[in-house]
N, CA and C of each residue as an Amber inpcrd file, in Angstrom:
protein
   570
 -21.2860000  23.4620000 -12.0120000 -20.1380000  22.6580000 -12.9570000
 -20.1840000  23.5400000 -14.3970000 -18.8580000  23.1990000 -14.6820000
 -18.4900000  23.5640000 -16.0470000 -19.0750000  22.5730000 -17.1080000
 -19.0700000  22.9900000 -18.4240000 -19.7150000  21.9820000 -19.3210000
 -18.3980000  20.6300000 -19.2110000 -17.5110000  20.4100000 -19.1590000
 -16.6660000  19.5200000 -19.2170000 -16.6780000  18.6730000 -18.7220000
 -16.5300000  18.9710000 -16.9300000 -16.9270000  17.8720000 -16.0040000
 -18.1130000  17.2600000 -16.2390000 -19.2060000  17.9270000 -16.7710000
 -20.7580000  17.2940000 -16.7550000 -20.7630000  16.3240000 -17.8030000
 -19.7950000  16.3730000 -18.9750000 -19.6640000  15.2760000 -20.0600000
 -19.0060000  13.8420000 -19.1040000 -18.4040000  14.2610000 -17.9530000
 -17.6940000  12.8180000 -17.5680000 -18.7240000  12.1590000 -16.9740000
 -18.5540000  10.7040000 -16.7470000 -19.4590000   9.5830000 -16.1800000
 -19.1340000   9.7470000 -14.7110000 -20.3380000   9.4470000 -14.0960000
 -20.7930000   9.9310000 -12.4510000 -19.6440000   8.9260000 -11.8950000
 -19.0220000   7.8160000 -12.3330000 -18.0160000   7.3060000 -11.5380000
 -16.2190000   7.7770000 -11.8830000 -16.4760000   8.7670000 -12.6450000
 -15.3730000   9.3500000 -12.9380000 -15.6390000  10.6720000 -11.5800000
 -16.4000000  11.1770000 -11.7210000 -16.6500000  12.1600000 -10.8330000
 -16.5130000  11.7140000  -9.4270000 -17.3910000  10.8710000  -9.1060000
 -17.2900000  10.1940000  -7.5910000 -15.2070000   9.9230000  -7.3110000
 -15.0360000   9.1870000  -8.2810000 -13.2240000   8.8480000  -7.7800000
 -12.8640000  10.1320000  -7.7230000 -12.8480000  11.3850000  -8.5330000
 -12.3380000  12.7110000  -8.0310000 -12.4560000  13.3500000  -7.2170000
 -13.9420000  13.2210000  -6.6440000 -14.2330000  13.6850000  -5.1030000
 -13.2080000  12.9060000  -4.1410000 -13.2450000  11.7610000  -4.3020000
 -12.6320000  10.4760000  -3.6760000 -11.2370000  11.0030000  -3.2420000
 -10.7940000  11.1370000  -4.2660000  -9.1820000  11.6540000  -4.3820000
  -8.9100000  13.1500000  -4.0980000  -9.4940000  13.8690000  -4.0970000
  -9.5420000  15.5390000  -3.7610000  -9.8880000  15.0760000  -2.0130000
 -10.6470000  14.4560000  -1.2820000 -10.6790000  14.0340000  -0.2140000
  -9.3970000  14.0020000   0.2630000  -8.9120000  12.8520000  -0.2840000
  -8.0150000  11.9650000   0.6450000  -6.8950000  13.2140000   0.3110000
  -6.7710000  13.5100000  -0.5820000  -5.6260000  14.6690000  -1.0130000
  -5.4890000  15.8840000   0.2940000  -7.2370000  16.1840000   0.3910000
  -7.1400000  17.5120000   1.2990000  -6.5500000  16.7610000   2.8900000
  -6.9350000  15.3380000   3.0920000  -6.3640000  15.5590000   4.1440000
  -4.7150000  15.1790000   4.5500000  -4.0410000  14.7710000   3.2960000
  -2.5850000  14.7920000   3.3040000  -2.0710000  16.1070000   3.6420000
  -2.7920000  17.0160000   2.8410000  -2.1460000  18.4580000   2.6740000
  -2.6430000  19.3320000   4.1160000  -3.3880000  19.0390000   5.0830000
  -3.5390000  19.4390000   6.6660000  -2.5150000  19.2670000   7.1580000
  -1.6130000  18.0230000   7.0400000  -0.5970000  17.1850000   8.1200000
   0.7460000  18.2310000   7.7120000   1.3720000  18.6910000   8.7560000
   2.2710000  19.7800000   8.1920000   3.6590000  18.3440000   8.0360000
   3.5760000  17.2730000   8.7850000   4.7380000  16.6260000   8.1720000
   4.3860000  15.0290000   8.3240000   4.8990000  14.1740000   8.3610000
   4.2920000  12.9590000   8.0260000   4.4800000  12.1160000   9.6290000
   4.0420000  12.4640000  10.4220000   3.5740000  11.8320000  11.7970000
   2.5590000  10.7450000  11.6570000   2.7850000   9.7830000  11.4950000
   1.3230000   8.7300000  11.2610000   1.0760000   8.4970000  12.3960000
  -0.2220000   8.3930000  12.7190000  -0.6550000   7.9100000  13.7800000
  -0.7820000   6.4160000  14.1010000  -0.5410000   5.6390000  13.2220000
  -0.3780000   4.5440000  13.1570000   1.2140000   3.8120000  13.5770000
   1.9420000   4.8390000  13.6830000   3.2200000   5.0300000  14.2650000
   3.2450000   5.0580000  15.6360000   2.2470000   5.2690000  16.1800000
   2.3220000   5.5270000  17.6750000   1.1910000   4.5980000  18.4250000
   0.8490000   3.3210000  17.9250000  -0.0450000   2.4870000  18.6560000
   0.3780000   2.3140000  20.1410000  -0.4660000   2.5510000  21.0710000
  -0.1510000   2.2460000  22.5840000   1.3820000   2.5860000  22.9600000
   1.6780000   1.6330000  23.5380000   2.9650000   2.1250000  24.2040000
   4.1240000   2.0000000  23.3330000   3.9410000   1.0910000  22.3730000
   4.8130000   0.7780000  21.5070000   5.1970000   1.6020000  20.4560000
   6.6780000   2.7240000  20.1640000   6.4630000   3.5480000  19.2800000
   7.0270000   3.5290000  18.1240000   6.8990000   3.9430000  17.0300000
   8.2240000   3.8030000  15.8930000   9.9610000   3.5670000  16.3500000
  10.3770000   2.6930000  16.4090000  12.0850000   3.5320000  16.6180000
  12.8740000   3.5820000  15.2170000  14.3000000   3.8320000  15.3950000
  14.6690000   4.0990000  14.5690000  15.4110000   2.8300000  14.0910000
  15.6060000   2.3660000  14.9250000  16.1310000   1.0770000  14.2320000
  14.9900000   0.1230000  13.2130000  13.9340000   0.2390000  13.2330000
  12.8700000  -0.3720000  12.7660000  12.8370000   0.6800000  11.5590000
  12.9620000   1.6940000  11.4680000  13.0960000   2.8070000  10.3270000
  14.0780000   2.1310000   9.3350000  15.1480000   2.1200000  10.0560000
  16.1700000   1.8370000   9.0410000  16.1830000   0.5180000   8.7190000
  15.7540000  -0.6660000   9.2880000  15.4790000  -2.2750000   8.4860000
  14.5260000  -1.6510000   7.6590000  14.0200000  -0.9100000   6.7000000
  13.4750000  -0.8390000   5.9860000  13.7570000  -0.8680000   4.6830000
  15.2160000  -0.0350000   5.0840000  16.1010000   0.1340000   4.0260000
  16.6150000  -1.1110000   3.3060000  16.8820000  -2.1950000   4.2510000
  17.2280000  -3.5150000   3.7100000  16.6320000  -4.1720000   2.5390000
  15.1870000  -4.1210000   2.5950000  14.1070000  -4.7390000   1.5410000
  12.9710000  -4.2900000   1.5940000  12.2030000  -4.6710000   0.6850000
  10.8440000  -4.1620000   0.5070000   9.9190000  -5.0170000   1.2210000
  10.5540000  -6.4130000   1.4890000   9.6180000  -7.6880000   2.3020000
   9.4890000  -7.0530000   3.9750000  10.8870000  -6.5420000   4.2850000
  10.9850000  -5.9830000   5.7010000   9.9690000  -4.5880000   5.7820000
   9.9380000  -3.8420000   4.5880000   9.2240000  -2.9290000   4.8780000
   7.4480000  -3.7210000   5.1780000   7.0420000  -4.5800000   3.9770000
   5.6880000  -4.6310000   3.9600000   5.5080000  -5.7610000   5.4980000
   6.5660000  -6.2510000   5.8910000   6.4740000  -7.2470000   7.3190000
   6.5070000  -6.2580000   8.4810000   6.8580000  -4.9630000   8.0570000
   6.6790000  -4.3550000   9.3870000   5.1180000  -3.5650000   9.7170000
   4.2440000  -3.7600000  10.7400000   3.2100000  -3.0720000  10.7430000
   3.3940000  -1.6280000  10.4860000   4.2850000  -0.9400000  11.1640000
   4.3530000   0.7870000  10.9450000   5.2640000   0.7870000   9.5590000
   6.1110000   0.1020000   9.3580000   6.3770000   0.5980000   7.2490000
   5.0230000  -0.0060000   6.7700000   4.4300000  -0.9120000   6.9140000
   3.6360000  -1.3070000   6.1510000   2.4660000   0.1260000   5.8250000
   2.2480000   0.4570000   7.4510000   1.2600000   1.7620000   7.6350000
   2.0420000   3.0810000   6.6520000   3.2560000   2.9480000   7.0420000
   3.9060000   4.4980000   6.1210000   4.1580000   4.4980000   4.8060000
   3.8640000   2.6360000   4.1510000   4.2070000   3.0310000   2.4170000
   2.7800000   3.1690000   2.3470000   1.7950000   2.3830000   2.6800000
   0.6370000   2.5500000   2.2800000   0.2750000   4.3460000   2.5680000
   0.4900000   5.0650000   3.3070000   0.2730000   6.7060000   3.3010000
   1.2340000   7.2920000   1.7950000   2.6310000   6.7990000   1.8050000
   3.1670000   7.3600000   1.0910000   2.3380000   7.1030000  -0.5260000
   2.0350000   5.6000000  -1.0290000   0.6000000   5.4900000  -1.8910000
  -0.1770000   6.2740000  -1.9100000  -0.7100000   6.9550000  -0.4750000
  -1.8840000   7.4650000  -0.6280000  -1.7410000   8.6530000  -1.4520000
  -0.4560000   9.5920000  -0.8210000  -0.1600000  10.4420000  -1.5530000
   0.2360000  10.8310000  -2.5380000   0.4590000   9.6020000  -3.2820000
   0.9610000   9.7520000  -4.7740000  -0.2380000   8.9070000  -5.4920000
  -1.3210000   8.8070000  -5.4520000  -2.7360000   8.1870000  -5.9070000
  -2.5860000   6.7700000  -6.3780000  -1.5710000   6.2310000  -5.9730000
  -1.4130000   4.6770000  -5.7860000  -1.4700000   3.9020000  -5.1250000
  -2.4610000   4.1700000  -3.9320000  -3.0510000   3.2550000  -3.0910000
  -3.6060000   1.7420000  -3.6280000  -4.1450000   2.1470000  -4.8070000
  -4.7880000   0.5020000  -5.1210000  -3.8060000  -0.5570000  -5.3590000
  -2.5940000  -0.3600000  -5.8500000  -1.7190000  -1.1750000  -5.8190000
  -1.2820000  -1.7640000  -4.1700000  -1.3690000  -1.4640000  -3.0840000
  -1.0690000  -2.3110000  -1.9060000  -2.5350000  -3.0220000  -1.3060000
  -3.6790000  -2.2330000  -1.8360000  -4.8150000  -2.6680000  -1.7220000
  -5.0170000  -4.4320000  -2.4550000  -4.8180000  -3.9460000  -3.5300000
  -4.8640000  -5.1810000  -4.2650000  -3.8470000  -6.2540000  -3.7860000
  -2.7390000  -5.7630000  -3.6240000  -1.5390000  -6.9250000  -3.2930000
  -2.1350000  -7.9900000  -1.9150000  -2.8910000  -7.2070000  -1.1890000
  -3.7300000  -7.6120000   0.1730000  -4.7600000  -8.2020000  -0.3000000
  -4.8730000  -8.0540000  -1.1740000  -6.6180000  -8.5510000  -1.2310000
  -6.7530000  -9.9530000  -1.9170000  -5.2070000 -10.1010000  -2.8780000
  -4.6180000 -11.3770000  -2.8850000  -4.5360000 -12.4860000  -2.1840000
  -3.4830000 -11.4890000  -1.1350000  -3.0000000 -12.4990000  -0.0170000
  -3.9460000 -12.9240000   0.7380000  -5.1580000 -12.3710000   1.0950000
  -6.2900000 -12.8050000   1.9130000  -7.0860000 -13.6590000   0.9130000
  -7.0550000 -13.6050000  -0.3860000  -7.9550000 -14.5540000  -1.3070000
  -6.9700000 -15.9610000  -1.4490000  -5.8100000 -15.9540000  -0.8370000
  -5.1030000 -16.7640000  -1.3150000  -5.5120000 -17.7910000   0.0140000
  -5.7120000 -17.3900000   0.9670000  -5.5820000 -17.8700000   2.4460000
  -6.8400000 -18.3250000   2.4120000  -8.1430000 -18.0570000   1.6060000
  -9.5670000 -18.4430000   1.6510000  -9.2900000 -20.0760000   1.8120000
 -10.3080000 -20.7190000   2.6230000 -10.0930000 -22.3170000   2.8220000
 -11.5490000 -22.5130000   1.8710000 -12.6520000 -22.1830000   2.4450000
 -13.7140000 -22.1460000   2.0570000 -13.9770000 -22.2510000  -0.0420000
 -14.0560000 -23.5130000  -0.6150000 -14.5010000 -23.4190000  -2.3650000
 -15.2460000 -22.4850000  -2.3410000 -16.4850000 -22.4900000  -1.9030000
 -17.6690000 -21.5870000  -1.8980000 -17.3740000 -19.7470000  -1.6570000
 -16.2860000 -19.8150000  -0.8860000 -15.8370000 -18.3110000  -0.9470000
 -14.8140000 -17.6930000  -2.0590000 -14.1800000 -18.5050000  -2.3870000
 -13.5560000 -18.0940000  -3.1740000 -14.0170000 -17.1090000  -4.7250000
 -15.6900000 -17.7950000  -4.8620000 -15.8020000 -17.2890000  -6.1830000
 -16.3610000 -16.1500000  -5.6870000 -16.9520000 -15.8670000  -4.6060000
 -17.2110000 -14.3140000  -4.1260000 -16.0100000 -13.6250000  -3.9430000
 -15.0270000 -13.9490000  -3.5080000 -14.2150000 -12.9570000  -3.2940000
 -13.1700000 -12.4810000  -4.5730000 -13.2340000 -13.9720000  -5.1530000
 -12.6390000 -13.3820000  -7.1490000 -13.1740000 -12.4410000  -7.6790000
 -14.6690000 -12.4620000  -7.1320000 -15.3510000 -12.0350000  -8.5920000
 -15.4820000 -10.2470000  -7.8140000 -15.2720000 -10.2950000  -6.2020000
 -14.9500000  -8.8200000  -5.9770000 -13.7900000  -8.0580000  -6.1250000
 -12.8820000  -9.0720000  -5.9520000 -11.2230000  -8.5470000  -6.3960000
 -11.2450000  -7.9810000  -7.7330000 -11.7920000  -8.9760000  -8.3780000
 -11.9970000  -8.8900000 -10.0580000 -12.8630000  -7.4890000 -10.3050000
 -13.8380000  -7.2000000 -10.0470000 -14.9970000  -6.0020000 -10.1490000
 -13.7620000  -4.4830000  -9.7480000 -13.3410000  -5.1200000  -8.8270000
 -12.6290000  -3.8240000  -7.8050000 -11.4940000  -2.9690000  -8.4820000
 -10.6830000  -4.3880000  -8.8960000  -8.8740000  -3.8290000  -9.3030000
  -8.9870000  -4.1800000 -10.8290000  -9.7190000  -4.9720000 -10.9850000
  -9.1770000  -5.7710000 -12.5860000  -9.9090000  -5.1090000 -13.7610000
 -11.0780000  -5.4220000 -13.8210000 -11.9330000  -4.7490000 -14.9130000
 -11.7820000  -3.8710000 -15.3610000 -11.9410000  -3.3990000 -16.6810000
 -11.7040000  -2.1800000 -17.3730000 -12.4750000  -0.9520000 -16.8790000
 -13.5290000  -1.3200000 -15.9240000 -14.5200000  -0.3410000 -15.2620000
 -14.2290000  -0.1320000 -13.5400000 -13.1910000  -0.5560000 -13.2480000
 -12.7930000  -1.1600000 -11.9390000 -12.3670000   0.1460000 -11.3690000
 -13.2720000   0.6960000 -10.1520000 -13.3750000   1.9860000  -9.5320000
 -11.7800000   1.7880000  -8.6550000 -10.9190000   1.1590000  -8.6990000
  -9.3430000   1.2380000  -7.7430000  -8.7270000   0.6670000  -9.0910000
  -8.7440000   0.6420000 -10.8480000  -8.0470000  -0.3860000 -11.3280000
  -6.6610000  -0.1560000 -11.1850000  -6.0680000  -1.6790000 -11.0420000
  -4.4170000  -1.5200000 -11.4090000  -3.9770000  -1.2380000 -12.6600000
  -3.0360000  -0.7940000 -12.6100000  -1.8350000  -0.6940000 -14.0880000
  -0.9520000  -2.0990000 -14.3490000  -1.8970000  -3.0770000 -15.0350000
  -1.0610000  -3.5640000 -15.6030000  -1.2600000  -4.2020000 -16.7200000
  -0.5610000  -5.1700000 -17.5130000  -0.4310000  -5.0140000 -18.7790000
  -1.5310000  -5.6580000 -19.6260000  -2.3630000  -5.7610000 -20.5480000
  -2.8780000  -6.3880000 -21.1790000  -3.0030000  -7.8970000 -21.2450000
  -2.0260000  -8.5200000 -21.0230000  -1.7230000  -9.9970000 -21.3810000
  -2.1810000 -10.3870000 -19.9980000  -1.5940000  -9.8500000 -19.2120000
  -1.6800000 -10.2500000 -17.9450000  -3.2560000 -10.1400000 -17.5130000
  -3.8260000  -8.9410000 -17.7280000  -5.4990000  -8.9210000 -17.4140000
  -6.4810000  -9.7950000 -18.3900000  -5.6510000  -9.9450000 -19.6010000
  -6.6370000 -11.2260000 -20.2330000  -6.4600000 -12.5470000 -19.4150000
  -4.8470000 -12.6630000 -19.1360000  -4.9910000 -14.0930000 -18.3970000
  -5.5050000 -14.1020000 -17.2710000  -5.9670000 -13.1640000 -16.3930000
  -6.7570000 -13.2660000 -15.1440000  -8.2050000 -13.0410000 -15.4490000
  -8.3370000 -12.5830000 -16.4990000  -9.7520000 -12.9560000 -17.0790000
 -10.5190000 -14.1580000 -17.4560000  -9.5450000 -14.4490000 -17.7090000
  -9.3310000 -15.9710000 -18.0540000  -9.3770000 -16.7860000 -17.1380000
  -8.3290000 -16.7720000 -16.0880000  -8.7900000 -17.2640000 -14.9300000
 -10.0060000 -17.3870000 -13.9420000 -10.8870000 -16.2510000 -14.3150000
 -12.0720000 -15.8350000 -13.6740000 -13.0990000 -17.0660000 -13.9650000
 -13.0630000 -17.9820000 -15.1530000 -14.0210000 -18.3420000 -15.7120000
 -13.9990000 -19.9210000 -14.3900000 -12.6280000 -20.1250000 -13.8300000
 -12.7070000 -20.8370000 -12.7740000 -11.8430000 -20.7520000 -11.6990000
 -12.3960000 -20.0410000 -11.0030000 -11.2300000 -19.6510000  -9.8420000
 -10.9940000 -20.2000000  -9.1790000  -9.4340000 -20.1390000  -8.7620000
  -8.7610000 -21.0600000  -7.9850000  -8.1480000 -20.6020000  -7.0780000
  -7.3030000 -20.6910000  -6.1640000  -6.6020000 -19.7200000  -5.3180000
  -5.2270000 -19.0430000  -5.6430000  -4.8780000 -19.5060000  -6.9080000
  -3.6390000 -18.8490000  -7.2750000  -4.3800000 -18.2700000  -9.0210000
  -5.4580000 -17.8610000  -9.2510000  -5.9420000 -17.1450000 -10.4960000
  -5.5050000 -15.8170000 -10.5870000  -5.0900000 -15.3470000  -9.3750000
  -4.9190000 -13.6260000  -9.2940000  -2.8550000 -13.7540000  -9.3700000
  -2.2220000 -14.9320000  -9.0250000  -0.9810000 -14.7530000  -9.0180000
  -0.4090000 -14.0800000 -10.5090000  -0.3360000 -13.8690000 -11.2390000
   0.5460000 -13.4030000 -12.3620000   0.2970000 -11.7690000 -12.2000000
  -0.9950000 -11.5550000 -11.7680000  -1.2600000  -9.7430000 -11.8090000
  -0.6010000  -9.3100000 -10.3830000  -0.8630000 -10.4160000  -9.2910000
  -0.1880000  -9.9590000  -8.3120000   1.1450000 -10.0000000  -8.3150000
   1.9100000 -10.8980000  -8.6940000   3.5320000 -10.5480000  -8.9920000
   3.4510000  -9.3960000  -9.8680000   2.9550000  -9.0440000 -10.9350000
   3.2590000  -7.7810000 -11.4970000   3.2290000  -6.6930000 -10.7930000
   2.0960000  -6.3500000  -9.5720000   1.6680000  -5.2140000  -8.8440000
   2.9840000  -5.2810000  -7.7640000   3.6420000  -6.1490000  -7.4990000
   4.3810000  -6.3810000  -6.2620000   5.7320000  -5.9850000  -6.6280000
   6.0640000  -6.3110000  -8.0110000   7.1740000  -5.6440000  -8.7070000
   7.4140000  -4.6080000  -9.0250000   5.9230000  -3.8090000  -9.5410000
   5.6580000  -2.4930000  -9.9800000   6.2840000  -2.0500000  -8.3090000
   5.7220000  -2.0890000  -7.4800000   6.1100000  -1.7530000  -6.4200000
   7.1010000  -1.8890000  -5.6660000   7.9640000  -2.7370000  -5.8500000
   9.5540000  -2.9860000  -5.4020000  10.5110000  -2.2370000  -6.0720000
   9.9540000  -2.2380000  -7.4760000  10.9450000  -1.7830000  -8.1700000
  11.0190000  -0.1240000  -8.5570000   9.8920000   0.5770000  -8.1040000
   9.4900000   1.8110000  -8.5970000   9.0910000   2.7190000  -7.2140000
   8.1470000   1.8240000  -6.6160000   7.3790000   3.2090000  -5.4800000
   8.0610000   2.6670000  -4.2310000   8.6680000   1.6790000  -4.1920000
   9.6010000   1.1850000  -2.7480000  11.2230000   2.2800000  -2.8350000
  11.5310000   2.3280000  -4.1240000  13.0870000   3.4670000  -4.1450000
  12.1730000   4.9240000  -3.7950000  11.0530000   5.0010000  -5.0600000
  11.1420000   6.3610000  -4.3470000  10.5040000   7.0720000  -3.0190000
   9.8340000   5.6230000  -1.9640000   9.2020000   5.8490000  -0.7480000
  10.8780000   6.1770000  -0.2110000  11.8370000   5.4620000  -0.0410000
  13.3670000   5.6040000   0.6550000  13.9260000   6.5640000   0.3820000
  13.2110000   7.5280000  -0.7990000  14.0240000   8.9290000  -1.0020000
  13.3770000   9.9770000  -0.7730000  11.7190000   9.4970000  -0.5490000
  10.8080000  10.9370000  -0.1660000  11.1140000  11.4790000   1.5450000
  10.4830000  12.8430000   0.9860000  10.4990000  13.4540000   2.3230000
   9.7230000  12.8080000   3.6320000   8.5710000  11.7050000   3.1760000
   7.5520000  11.3430000   4.2680000   8.5940000  10.0320000   4.6510000
   9.8320000   9.8220000   4.3570000  10.3400000   8.3910000   4.9160000
  11.6070000   9.2450000   5.7200000  12.1660000  10.4210000   5.2510000
  13.0170000  11.4530000   5.8760000  12.7510000  11.8140000   6.9030000
  11.1580000  12.3760000   6.8790000  10.2450000  13.0880000   8.4280000
  10.5620000  11.9460000   9.5440000  10.0970000  10.6330000   8.6320000
   9.7370000   9.3180000   9.5420000  11.1060000   9.2100000  10.8060000
  12.5690000   9.0170000   9.8640000  13.5980000   8.7550000  10.4300000
  14.0330000   9.8400000  11.4210000  13.7610000  11.0260000  11.5000000
  13.7560000  11.9060000  12.1690000  13.0300000  12.3590000  12.9360000
  11.7130000  11.7940000  13.2210000  11.0840000  11.5620000  14.2580000
  10.9110000  10.2060000  15.4060000  11.2690000   9.1850000  14.2020000
  11.5570000   7.8550000  15.0420000  12.4630000   8.0260000  16.4840000
  12.1030000   7.6260000  17.3270000  13.2600000   7.3420000  18.3770000
  14.3480000   6.5910000  18.3310000  15.4360000   6.5620000  19.1410000
  15.9480000   5.2770000  18.9270000  15.6080000   4.6400000  19.9870000
  15.7140000   2.8600000  19.9410000  15.2820000   2.0090000  21.0400000
  15.7400000   2.4160000  22.7450000  15.4030000   1.9600000  23.4190000
  16.3230000   2.1480000  24.9540000  17.3550000   0.9430000  24.6990000
  17.1900000   0.1700000  23.6960000  18.6140000  -0.7950000  23.8520000
  19.8600000   0.0260000  22.8840000  19.5050000   0.7320000  22.5060000
  20.5720000   1.3250000  21.9540000  21.2750000   3.1240000  22.5900000
  19.9600000   3.2960000  23.3420000  20.4210000   4.6960000  23.6110000
  21.3530000   4.2560000  25.2570000  20.9650000   2.7970000  25.3110000
  21.3200000   2.6240000  26.7110000  22.9400000   2.0110000  27.1300000
  23.4700000   1.7500000  25.7170000  24.7740000   1.2270000  25.3920000
  25.8490000   2.5730000  25.4220000  25.8300000   3.8530000  25.0770000
  26.7780000   4.4870000  25.3490000  26.8650000   4.5360000  26.9820000
  26.0210000   4.5300000  27.5580000  26.0660000   5.3810000  28.9840000
  26.5950000   3.8370000  29.7490000  26.2740000   2.7590000  29.5810000
  27.4500000   1.4380000  30.1240000  28.5560000   1.3510000  29.6690000
  29.1440000   1.9200000  28.3230000  30.5120000   2.2220000  28.0140000
  31.0930000   3.4780000  29.2110000  30.2670000   4.3570000  28.9190000
  30.7740000   5.1240000  30.1950000  31.6010000   4.7110000  31.5980000
  30.5930000   3.8100000  32.2000000  30.3370000   3.4780000  33.4400000
  31.6470000   2.4230000  33.5720000  32.0580000   1.7780000  32.4860000
  33.0030000   0.6370000  32.5550000  34.5500000   1.2580000  32.6340000
């Protein structure tokens, strides 16, 4: 190992190895055919892919859309954003007060603390507010940070995804639904 790398903390080296492994997986794929888009008999349709352009919410509400967007974020080394967003959604739905503290501490240590392995990109003020909220965790203690990350994804990552080769490849690979392919045949018979 070169002297420069030896001086880095072990956590940085571990993160670099993890990112190298993830990038290696992406580089081995010749195109963006995603295994999650071929679950069971239901395959990704062209109509579903086109709905993702309508809004960020429609993208996230589609299991295939979420899978494709997550893969895109992995390729951009920003998958912690979507992971944090859904960790907060899960946390907010937690009914047991005893579990709130445990989950809050886990989310904070994984995504918010300055030494977090998957630290999200939020401003200092939001980080301080979230840290203060950790004194008495409630279902809404991550709301401001979650909103910031959601807006970051909606205004920055989502438009890049829609203009990416990944999305274009999915559009090319997606099959029109059977309803859409049967319409021209019915018109010819009439």
